[in-house]
PDB file of N, CA, C and O in Angstrom, chain B, residues numbered from 101:
ATOM      1  N   UNK B 101      62.492-130.203 260.432  1.00  0.00           N
ATOM      2  CA  UNK B 101      62.712-131.458 259.775  1.00  0.00           C
ATOM      3  C   UNK B 101      63.006-131.145 258.279  1.00  0.00           C
ATOM      4  O   UNK B 101      62.310-130.346 257.653  1.00  0.00           O
ATOM      5  N   UNK B 102      64.029-131.785 257.747  1.00  0.00           N
ATOM      6  CA  UNK B 102      64.341-131.600 256.346  1.00  0.00           C
ATOM      7  C   UNK B 102      63.378-132.382 255.438  1.00  0.00           C
ATOM      8  O   UNK B 102      62.772-133.371 255.850  1.00  0.00           O
ATOM      9  N   UNK B 103      63.259-131.904 254.191  1.00  0.00           N
ATOM     10  CA  UNK B 103      62.396-132.568 253.221  1.00  0.00           C
ATOM     11  C   UNK B 103      62.756-134.014 253.063  1.00  0.00           C
ATOM     12  O   UNK B 103      61.874-134.870 253.116  1.00  0.00           O
ATOM     13  N   UNK B 104      64.021-134.325 252.871  1.00  0.00           N
ATOM     14  CA  UNK B 104      64.447-135.715 252.626  1.00  0.00           C
ATOM     15  C   UNK B 104      64.094-136.586 253.814  1.00  0.00           C
ATOM     16  O   UNK B 104      63.718-137.743 253.628  1.00  0.00           O
ATOM     17  N   UNK B 105      64.202-136.077 255.015  1.00  0.00           N
ATOM     18  CA  UNK B 105      63.852-136.826 256.157  1.00  0.00           C
ATOM     19  C   UNK B 105      62.332-137.127 256.236  1.00  0.00           C
ATOM     20  O   UNK B 105      61.920-138.241 256.558  1.00  0.00           O
ATOM     21  N   UNK B 106      61.533-136.109 255.935  1.00  0.00           N
ATOM     22  CA  UNK B 106      60.123-136.267 255.951  1.00  0.00           C
ATOM     23  C   UNK B 106      59.670-137.310 254.885  1.00  0.00           C
ATOM     24  O   UNK B 106      58.815-138.151 255.161  1.00  0.00           O
ATOM     25  N   UNK B 107      60.240-137.238 253.711  1.00  0.00           N
ATOM     26  CA  UNK B 107      59.915-138.202 252.630  1.00  0.00           C
ATOM     27  C   UNK B 107      60.257-139.605 253.089  1.00  0.00           C
ATOM     28  O   UNK B 107      59.485-140.533 252.846  1.00  0.00           O
ATOM     29  N   UNK B 108      61.371-139.782 253.735  1.00  0.00           N
ATOM     30  CA  UNK B 108      61.728-141.131 254.188  1.00  0.00           C
ATOM     31  C   UNK B 108      60.802-141.622 255.285  1.00  0.00           C
ATOM     32  O   UNK B 108      60.463-142.806 255.303  1.00  0.00           O
ATOM     33  N   UNK B 109      60.377-140.755 256.204  1.00  0.00           N
ATOM     34  CA  UNK B 109      59.467-141.131 257.240  1.00  0.00           C
ATOM     35  C   UNK B 109      58.104-141.548 256.700  1.00  0.00           C
ATOM     36  O   UNK B 109      57.525-142.534 257.155  1.00  0.00           O
ATOM     37  N   UNK B 110      57.590-140.789 255.723  1.00  0.00           N
ATOM     38  CA  UNK B 110      56.320-141.091 255.093  1.00  0.00           C
ATOM     39  C   UNK B 110      56.430-142.415 254.348  1.00  0.00           C
ATOM     40  O   UNK B 110      55.549-143.270 254.433  1.00  0.00           O
ATOM     41  N   UNK B 111      57.537-142.565 253.613  1.00  0.00           N
ATOM     42  CA  UNK B 111      57.733-143.807 252.880  1.00  0.00           C
ATOM     43  C   UNK B 111      57.810-145.030 253.779  1.00  0.00           C
ATOM     44  O   UNK B 111      57.264-146.086 253.460  1.00  0.00           O
ATOM     45  N   UNK B 112      58.499-144.872 254.912  1.00  0.00           N
ATOM     46  CA  UNK B 112      58.574-145.968 255.864  1.00  0.00           C
ATOM     47  C   UNK B 112      57.218-146.273 256.455  1.00  0.00           C
ATOM     48  O   UNK B 112      56.882-147.435 256.680  1.00  0.00           O
ATOM     49  N   UNK B 113      56.445-145.251 256.706  1.00  0.00           N
ATOM     50  CA  UNK B 113      55.035-145.452 257.226  1.00  0.00           C
ATOM     51  C   UNK B 113      54.197-146.277 256.253  1.00  0.00           C
ATOM     52  O   UNK B 113      53.497-147.217 256.631  1.00  0.00           O
ATOM     53  N   UNK B 114      54.299-145.881 254.980  1.00  0.00           N
ATOM     54  CA  UNK B 114      53.546-146.611 253.926  1.00  0.00           C
ATOM     55  C   UNK B 114      54.005-148.055 253.943  1.00  0.00           C
ATOM     56  O   UNK B 114      53.161-148.951 253.948  1.00  0.00           O
ATOM     57  N   UNK B 115      55.294-148.322 253.951  1.00  0.00           N
ATOM     58  CA  UNK B 115      55.850-149.634 253.962  1.00  0.00           C
ATOM     59  C   UNK B 115      55.338-150.443 255.194  1.00  0.00           C
ATOM     60  O   UNK B 115      54.937-151.600 255.070  1.00  0.00           O
ATOM     61  N   UNK B 116      55.367-149.797 256.366  1.00  0.00           N
ATOM     62  CA  UNK B 116      54.928-150.494 257.577  1.00  0.00           C
ATOM     63  C   UNK B 116      53.484-150.935 257.475  1.00  0.00           C
ATOM     64  O   UNK B 116      53.132-152.063 257.820  1.00  0.00           O
ATOM     65  N   UNK B 117      52.652-150.019 256.991  1.00  0.00           N
ATOM     66  CA  UNK B 117      51.220-150.284 256.829  1.00  0.00           C
ATOM     67  C   UNK B 117      51.005-151.433 255.846  1.00  0.00           C
ATOM     68  O   UNK B 117      50.241-152.366 256.091  1.00  0.00           O
ATOM     69  N   UNK B 118      51.726-151.319 254.705  1.00  0.00           N
ATOM     70  CA  UNK B 118      51.607-152.326 253.665  1.00  0.00           C
ATOM     71  C   UNK B 118      51.969-153.742 254.186  1.00  0.00           C
ATOM     72  O   UNK B 118      51.251-154.719 253.974  1.00  0.00           O
ATOM     73  N   UNK B 119      53.107-153.786 254.867  1.00  0.00           N
ATOM     74  CA  UNK B 119      53.584-155.072 255.419  1.00  0.00           C
ATOM     75  C   UNK B 119      52.634-155.586 256.524  1.00  0.00           C
ATOM     76  O   UNK B 119      52.417-156.794 256.630  1.00  0.00           O
ATOM     77  N   UNK B 120      52.087-154.713 257.317  1.00  0.00           N
ATOM     78  CA  UNK B 120      51.222-155.146 258.389  1.00  0.00           C
ATOM     79  C   UNK B 120      49.925-155.761 257.788  1.00  0.00           C
ATOM     80  O   UNK B 120      49.234-156.531 258.455  1.00  0.00           O
ATOM     81  N   UNK B 121      49.623-155.420 256.570  1.00  0.00           N
ATOM     82  CA  UNK B 121      48.447-155.982 255.883  1.00  0.00           C
ATOM     83  C   UNK B 121      48.820-157.160 254.987  1.00  0.00           C
ATOM     84  O   UNK B 121      47.978-157.695 254.266  1.00  0.00           O
ATOM     85  N   UNK B 122      50.070-157.552 255.040  1.00  0.00           N
ATOM     86  CA  UNK B 122      50.533-158.729 254.277  1.00  0.00           C
ATOM     87  C   UNK B 122      50.587-158.491 252.787  1.00  0.00           C
ATOM     88  O   UNK B 122      50.468-159.432 252.003  1.00  0.00           O
ATOM     89  N   UNK B 123      50.760-157.274 252.394  1.00  0.00           N
ATOM     90  CA  UNK B 123      50.757-156.955 250.911  1.00  0.00           C
ATOM     91  C   UNK B 123      52.159-156.745 250.406  1.00  0.00           C
ATOM     92  O   UNK B 123      52.993-156.164 251.100  1.00  0.00           O
ATOM     93  N   UNK B 124      52.430-157.210 249.208  1.00  0.00           N
ATOM     94  CA  UNK B 124      53.685-156.908 248.521  1.00  0.00           C
ATOM     95  C   UNK B 124      53.484-155.589 247.777  1.00  0.00           C
ATOM     96  O   UNK B 124      52.362-155.092 247.674  1.00  0.00           O
ATOM     97  N   UNK B 125      54.562-155.032 247.266  1.00  0.00           N
ATOM     98  CA  UNK B 125      54.427-153.849 246.478  1.00  0.00           C
ATOM     99  C   UNK B 125      53.584-154.072 245.253  1.00  0.00           C
ATOM    100  O   UNK B 125      52.832-153.185 244.849  1.00  0.00           O
ATOM    101  N   UNK B 126      53.692-155.232 244.656  1.00  0.00           N
ATOM    102  CA  UNK B 126      52.875-155.579 243.475  1.00  0.00           C
ATOM    103  C   UNK B 126      51.401-155.607 243.858  1.00  0.00           C
ATOM    104  O   UNK B 126      50.539-155.109 243.134  1.00  0.00           O
ATOM    105  N   UNK B 127      51.130-156.218 245.047  1.00  0.00           N
ATOM    106  CA  UNK B 127      49.735-156.262 245.510  1.00  0.00           C
ATOM    107  C   UNK B 127      49.194-154.835 245.690  1.00  0.00           C
ATOM    108  O   UNK B 127      48.063-154.549 245.297  1.00  0.00           O
ATOM    109  N   UNK B 128      49.977-153.967 246.266  1.00  0.00           N
ATOM    110  CA  UNK B 128      49.521-152.602 246.491  1.00  0.00           C
ATOM    111  C   UNK B 128      49.279-151.901 245.183  1.00  0.00           C
ATOM    112  O   UNK B 128      48.273-151.202 245.060  1.00  0.00           O
ATOM    113  N   UNK B 129      50.129-152.042 244.208  1.00  0.00           N
ATOM    114  CA  UNK B 129      49.961-151.412 242.887  1.00  0.00           C
ATOM    115  C   UNK B 129      48.621-151.877 242.300  1.00  0.00           C
ATOM    116  O   UNK B 129      47.901-151.077 241.704  1.00  0.00           O
ATOM    117  N   UNK B 130      48.283-153.158 242.463  1.00  0.00           N
ATOM    118  CA  UNK B 130      47.034-153.644 241.905  1.00  0.00           C
ATOM    119  C   UNK B 130      45.828-153.096 242.544  1.00  0.00           C
ATOM    120  O   UNK B 130      44.751-153.094 241.948  1.00  0.00           O
ATOM    121  N   UNK B 131      45.975-152.602 243.808  1.00  0.00           N
ATOM    122  CA  UNK B 131      44.808-152.041 244.513  1.00  0.00           C
ATOM    123  C   UNK B 131      44.656-150.511 244.363  1.00  0.00           C
ATOM    124  O   UNK B 131      43.603-149.945 244.657  1.00  0.00           O
ATOM    125  N   UNK B 132      45.743-149.863 243.897  1.00  0.00           N
ATOM    126  CA  UNK B 132      45.697-148.399 243.740  1.00  0.00           C
ATOM    127  C   UNK B 132      44.898-148.055 242.510  1.00  0.00           C
ATOM    128  O   UNK B 132      45.119-148.625 241.441  1.00  0.00           O
ATOM    129  N   UNK B 133      43.953-147.113 242.650  1.00  0.00           N
ATOM    130  CA  UNK B 133      43.176-146.631 241.521  1.00  0.00           C
ATOM    131  C   UNK B 133      44.045-145.744 240.681  1.00  0.00           C
ATOM    132  O   UNK B 133      44.804-144.925 241.200  1.00  0.00           O
ATOM    133  N   UNK B 134      43.933-145.910 239.347  1.00  0.00           N
ATOM    134  CA  UNK B 134      44.737-145.071 238.433  1.00  0.00           C
ATOM    135  C   UNK B 134      46.069-145.709 238.124  1.00  0.00           C
ATOM    136  O   UNK B 134      46.355-146.823 238.563  1.00  0.00           O
ATOM    137  N   UNK B 135      46.872-145.009 237.378  1.00  0.00           N
ATOM    138  CA  UNK B 135      48.139-145.563 236.917  1.00  0.00           C
ATOM    139  C   UNK B 135      49.245-145.267 237.903  1.00  0.00           C
ATOM    140  O   UNK B 135      49.547-144.114 238.209  1.00  0.00           O
ATOM    141  N   UNK B 136      49.848-146.352 238.397  1.00  0.00           N
ATOM    142  CA  UNK B 136      51.049-146.259 239.261  1.00  0.00           C
ATOM    143  C   UNK B 136      51.789-147.597 239.057  1.00  0.00           C
ATOM    144  O   UNK B 136      51.167-148.635 238.827  1.00  0.00           O
ATOM    145  N   UNK B 137      53.073-147.548 239.143  1.00  0.00           N
ATOM    146  CA  UNK B 137      53.820-148.827 238.953  1.00  0.00           C
ATOM    147  C   UNK B 137      54.652-149.179 240.206  1.00  0.00           C
ATOM    148  O   UNK B 137      54.818-148.383 241.130  1.00  0.00           O
ATOM    149  N   UNK B 138      55.141-150.371 240.176  1.00  0.00           N
ATOM    150  CA  UNK B 138      55.864-150.908 241.335  1.00  0.00           C
ATOM    151  C   UNK B 138      57.120-150.078 241.593  1.00  0.00           C
ATOM    152  O   UNK B 138      57.492-149.859 242.746  1.00  0.00           O
ATOM    153  N   UNK B 139      57.792-149.602 240.501  1.00  0.00           N
ATOM    154  CA  UNK B 139      58.954-148.791 240.649  1.00  0.00           C
ATOM    155  C   UNK B 139      58.643-147.525 241.430  1.00  0.00           C
ATOM    156  O   UNK B 139      59.432-147.116 242.282  1.00  0.00           O
ATOM    157  N   UNK B 140      57.518-146.906 241.158  1.00  0.00           N
ATOM    158  CA  UNK B 140      57.112-145.685 241.873  1.00  0.00           C
ATOM    159  C   UNK B 140      56.810-145.967 243.330  1.00  0.00           C
ATOM    160  O   UNK B 140      57.155-145.165 244.198  1.00  0.00           O
ATOM    161  N   UNK B 141      56.191-147.056 243.606  1.00  0.00           N
ATOM    162  CA  UNK B 141      55.876-147.431 244.998  1.00  0.00           C
ATOM    163  C   UNK B 141      57.194-147.628 245.748  1.00  0.00           C
ATOM    164  O   UNK B 141      57.337-147.207 246.896  1.00  0.00           O
ATOM    165  N   UNK B 142      58.164-148.281 245.075  1.00  0.00           N
ATOM    166  CA  UNK B 142      59.451-148.524 245.691  1.00  0.00           C
ATOM    167  C   UNK B 142      60.184-147.205 245.973  1.00  0.00           C
ATOM    168  O   UNK B 142      60.779-147.040 247.038  1.00  0.00           O
ATOM    169  N   UNK B 143      60.139-146.253 244.999  1.00  0.00           N
ATOM    170  CA  UNK B 143      60.761-144.953 245.249  1.00  0.00           C
ATOM    171  C   UNK B 143      60.089-144.180 246.369  1.00  0.00           C
ATOM    172  O   UNK B 143      60.756-143.505 247.153  1.00  0.00           O
ATOM    173  N   UNK B 144      58.752-144.279 246.444  1.00  0.00           N
ATOM    174  CA  UNK B 144      57.999-143.552 247.550  1.00  0.00           C
ATOM    175  C   UNK B 144      58.429-144.166 248.860  1.00  0.00           C
ATOM    176  O   UNK B 144      58.759-143.426 249.786  1.00  0.00           O
ATOM    177  N   UNK B 145      58.443-145.475 248.987  1.00  0.00           N
ATOM    178  CA  UNK B 145      58.714-146.136 250.251  1.00  0.00           C
ATOM    179  C   UNK B 145      60.176-145.877 250.700  1.00  0.00           C
ATOM    180  O   UNK B 145      60.445-145.877 251.902  1.00  0.00           O
ATOM    181  N   UNK B 146      61.095-145.661 249.786  1.00  0.00           N
ATOM    182  CA  UNK B 146      62.488-145.403 250.178  1.00  0.00           C
ATOM    183  C   UNK B 146      62.751-143.902 250.327  1.00  0.00           C
ATOM    184  O   UNK B 146      63.868-143.509 250.665  1.00  0.00           O
ATOM    185  N   UNK B 147      61.757-143.070 250.084  1.00  0.00           N
ATOM    186  CA  UNK B 147      61.915-141.609 250.249  1.00  0.00           C
ATOM    187  C   UNK B 147      62.692-140.962 249.141  1.00  0.00           C
ATOM    188  O   UNK B 147      63.214-139.863 249.325  1.00  0.00           O
ATOM    189  N   UNK B 148      62.792-141.614 247.965  1.00  0.00           N
ATOM    190  CA  UNK B 148      63.539-141.074 246.826  1.00  0.00           C
ATOM    191  C   UNK B 148      62.709-140.179 245.936  1.00  0.00           C
ATOM    192  O   UNK B 148      63.248-139.583 245.004  1.00  0.00           O
ATOM    193  N   UNK B 149      61.426-140.062 246.185  1.00  0.00           N
ATOM    194  CA  UNK B 149      60.574-139.220 245.371  1.00  0.00           C
ATOM    195  C   UNK B 149      59.573-138.508 246.224  1.00  0.00           C
ATOM    196  O   UNK B 149      59.272-138.936 247.338  1.00  0.00           O
ATOM    197  N   UNK B 150      59.057-137.428 245.709  1.00  0.00           N
ATOM    198  CA  UNK B 150      58.039-136.613 246.455  1.00  0.00           C
ATOM    199  C   UNK B 150      56.706-136.889 245.882  1.00  0.00           C
ATOM    200  O   UNK B 150      56.353-136.281 244.872  1.00  0.00           O
ATOM    201  N   UNK B 151      55.931-137.769 246.456  1.00  0.00           N
ATOM    202  CA  UNK B 151      54.587-138.064 245.876  1.00  0.00           C
ATOM    203  C   UNK B 151      53.639-136.923 246.043  1.00  0.00           C
ATOM    204  O   UNK B 151      53.738-136.181 247.020  1.00  0.00           O
ATOM    205  N   UNK B 152      52.712-136.752 245.120  1.00  0.00           N
ATOM    206  CA  UNK B 152      51.698-135.712 245.279  1.00  0.00           C
ATOM    207  C   UNK B 152      50.724-136.139 246.360  1.00  0.00           C
ATOM    208  O   UNK B 152      50.645-137.304 246.751  1.00  0.00           O
ATOM    209  N   UNK B 153      49.983-135.138 246.826  1.00  0.00           N
ATOM    210  CA  UNK B 153      48.974-135.395 247.870  1.00  0.00           C
ATOM    211  C   UNK B 153      47.924-136.412 247.301  1.00  0.00           C
ATOM    212  O   UNK B 153      47.439-137.276 248.031  1.00  0.00           O
ATOM    213  N   UNK B 154      47.597-136.291 246.029  1.00  0.00           N
ATOM    214  CA  UNK B 154      46.624-137.208 245.447  1.00  0.00           C
ATOM    215  C   UNK B 154      47.160-138.608 245.381  1.00  0.00           C
ATOM    216  O   UNK B 154      46.412-139.563 245.591  1.00  0.00           O
ATOM    217  N   UNK B 155      48.441-138.762 245.096  1.00  0.00           N
ATOM    218  CA  UNK B 155      49.035-140.117 245.088  1.00  0.00           C
ATOM    219  C   UNK B 155      49.010-140.722 246.498  1.00  0.00           C
ATOM    220  O   UNK B 155      48.682-141.897 246.658  1.00  0.00           O
ATOM    221  N   UNK B 156      49.349-139.939 247.503  1.00  0.00           N
ATOM    222  CA  UNK B 156      49.255-140.414 248.872  1.00  0.00           C
ATOM    223  C   UNK B 156      47.831-140.816 249.252  1.00  0.00           C
ATOM    224  O   UNK B 156      47.620-141.806 249.953  1.00  0.00           O
ATOM    225  N   UNK B 157      46.833-140.015 248.767  1.00  0.00           N
ATOM    226  CA  UNK B 157      45.455-140.329 249.039  1.00  0.00           C
ATOM    227  C   UNK B 157      45.069-141.685 248.380  1.00  0.00           C
ATOM    228  O   UNK B 157      44.421-142.522 249.008  1.00  0.00           O
ATOM    229  N   UNK B 158      45.482-141.883 247.096  1.00  0.00           N
ATOM    230  CA  UNK B 158      45.181-143.126 246.431  1.00  0.00           C
ATOM    231  C   UNK B 158      45.849-144.324 247.135  1.00  0.00           C
ATOM    232  O   UNK B 158      45.264-145.405 247.207  1.00  0.00           O
ATOM    233  N   UNK B 159      47.028-144.137 247.632  1.00  0.00           N
ATOM    234  CA  UNK B 159      47.706-145.237 248.378  1.00  0.00           C
ATOM    235  C   UNK B 159      46.971-145.473 249.650  1.00  0.00           C
ATOM    236  O   UNK B 159      46.783-146.631 250.021  1.00  0.00           O
ATOM    237  N   UNK B 160      46.531-144.435 250.365  1.00  0.00           N
ATOM    238  CA  UNK B 160      45.825-144.673 251.602  1.00  0.00           C
ATOM    239  C   UNK B 160      44.474-145.428 251.380  1.00  0.00           C
ATOM    240  O   UNK B 160      44.054-146.263 252.181  1.00  0.00           O
ATOM    241  N   UNK B 161      43.850-145.086 250.272  1.00  0.00           N
ATOM    242  CA  UNK B 161      42.584-145.784 249.924  1.00  0.00           C
ATOM    243  C   UNK B 161      42.849-147.252 249.645  1.00  0.00           C
ATOM    244  O   UNK B 161      42.090-148.119 250.078  1.00  0.00           O
ATOM    245  N   UNK B 162      43.959-147.539 248.898  1.00  0.00           N
ATOM    246  CA  UNK B 162      44.312-148.922 248.600  1.00  0.00           C
ATOM    247  C   UNK B 162      44.682-149.726 249.833  1.00  0.00           C
ATOM    248  O   UNK B 162      44.453-150.933 249.903  1.00  0.00           O
ATOM    249  N   UNK B 163      45.274-149.014 250.825  1.00  0.00           N
ATOM    250  CA  UNK B 163      45.654-149.672 252.065  1.00  0.00           C
ATOM    251  C   UNK B 163      44.506-149.679 253.098  1.00  0.00           C
ATOM    252  O   UNK B 163      44.633-150.232 254.190  1.00  0.00           O
ATOM    253  N   UNK B 164      43.387-149.047 252.715  1.00  0.00           N
ATOM    254  CA  UNK B 164      42.199-148.994 253.595  1.00  0.00           C
ATOM    255  C   UNK B 164      42.539-148.311 254.912  1.00  0.00           C
ATOM    256  O   UNK B 164      42.164-148.796 255.979  1.00  0.00           O
ATOM    257  N   UNK B 165      43.257-147.171 254.840  1.00  0.00           N
ATOM    258  CA  UNK B 165      43.576-146.382 256.017  1.00  0.00           C
ATOM    259  C   UNK B 165      43.271-144.899 255.637  1.00  0.00           C
ATOM    260  O   UNK B 165      43.106-144.557 254.466  1.00  0.00           O
ATOM    261  N   UNK B 166      43.206-144.051 256.679  1.00  0.00           N
ATOM    262  CA  UNK B 166      43.023-142.638 256.369  1.00  0.00           C
ATOM    263  C   UNK B 166      44.301-142.011 255.899  1.00  0.00           C
ATOM    264  O   UNK B 166      45.388-142.506 256.198  1.00  0.00           O
ATOM    265  N   UNK B 167      44.190-140.932 255.168  1.00  0.00           N
ATOM    266  CA  UNK B 167      45.368-140.197 254.736  1.00  0.00           C
ATOM    267  C   UNK B 167      46.211-139.761 255.890  1.00  0.00           C
ATOM    268  O   UNK B 167      47.440-139.743 255.812  1.00  0.00           O
ATOM    269  N   UNK B 168      45.539-139.403 256.983  1.00  0.00           N
ATOM    270  CA  UNK B 168      46.284-138.954 258.176  1.00  0.00           C
ATOM    271  C   UNK B 168      47.147-140.048 258.728  1.00  0.00           C
ATOM    272  O   UNK B 168      48.199-139.765 259.303  1.00  0.00           O
ATOM    273  N   UNK B 169      46.734-141.318 258.572  1.00  0.00           N
ATOM    274  CA  UNK B 169      47.578-142.371 259.060  1.00  0.00           C
ATOM    275  C   UNK B 169      48.856-142.560 258.202  1.00  0.00           C
ATOM    276  O   UNK B 169      49.891-143.014 258.688  1.00  0.00           O
ATOM    277  N   UNK B 170      48.741-142.202 256.945  1.00  0.00           N
ATOM    278  CA  UNK B 170      49.901-142.246 256.023  1.00  0.00           C
ATOM    279  C   UNK B 170      50.943-141.164 256.452  1.00  0.00           C
ATOM    280  O   UNK B 170      52.142-141.436 256.509  1.00  0.00           O
ATOM    281  N   UNK B 171      50.473-139.991 256.736  1.00  0.00           N
ATOM    282  CA  UNK B 171      51.377-138.909 257.010  1.00  0.00           C
ATOM    283  C   UNK B 171      51.699-138.723 258.518  1.00  0.00           C
ATOM    284  O   UNK B 171      52.434-137.811 258.897  1.00  0.00           O
ATOM    285  N   UNK B 172      51.141-139.594 259.345  1.00  0.00           N
ATOM    286  CA  UNK B 172      51.471-139.532 260.786  1.00  0.00           C
ATOM    287  C   UNK B 172      52.849-140.159 261.005  1.00  0.00           C
ATOM    288  O   UNK B 172      52.986-141.379 261.098  1.00  0.00           O
ATOM    289  N   UNK B 173      53.838-139.321 261.083  1.00  0.00           N
ATOM    290  CA  UNK B 173      55.185-139.793 261.286  1.00  0.00           C
ATOM    291  C   UNK B 173      55.576-140.008 262.729  1.00  0.00           C
ATOM    292  O   UNK B 173      56.713-140.376 263.026  1.00  0.00           O
ATOM    293  N   UNK B 174      54.627-139.777 263.632  1.00  0.00           N
ATOM    294  CA  UNK B 174      54.895-139.943 265.051  1.00  0.00           C
ATOM    295  C   UNK B 174      54.537-141.345 265.556  1.00  0.00           C
ATOM    296  O   UNK B 174      54.945-141.744 266.647  1.00  0.00           O
ATOM    297  N   UNK B 175      53.794-142.061 264.776  1.00  0.00           N
ATOM    298  CA  UNK B 175      53.306-143.385 265.207  1.00  0.00           C
ATOM    299  C   UNK B 175      53.976-144.485 264.388  1.00  0.00           C
ATOM    300  O   UNK B 175      54.155-144.326 263.181  1.00  0.00           O
ATOM    301  N   UNK B 176      54.345-145.587 265.017  1.00  0.00           N
ATOM    302  CA  UNK B 176      54.786-146.749 264.304  1.00  0.00           C
ATOM    303  C   UNK B 176      53.876-147.917 264.601  1.00  0.00           C
ATOM    304  O   UNK B 176      53.246-147.987 265.657  1.00  0.00           O
ATOM    305  N   UNK B 177      53.818-148.812 263.674  1.00  0.00           N
ATOM    306  CA  UNK B 177      52.944-149.985 263.844  1.00  0.00           C
ATOM    307  C   UNK B 177      53.645-151.056 264.618  1.00  0.00           C
ATOM    308  O   UNK B 177      53.072-152.118 264.861  1.00  0.00           O
TER     309      UNK B 177
END
């Protein structure tokens, strides 16, 4: 799997989880600990940026799911 494909899959997974919880990107930004902005969430969800492991962890905590659920590209909601 190529890097760009993996980034898109992880971004899509984050978006699926966020939408399943009825959250907008702005809502998610408000729940993430530390500094992150809506533009960055948008870039992550579209696979246009390579988030750090710590950023993915903070997003998983805000979404109240495990980090493994964020990076599980085999499952869809």
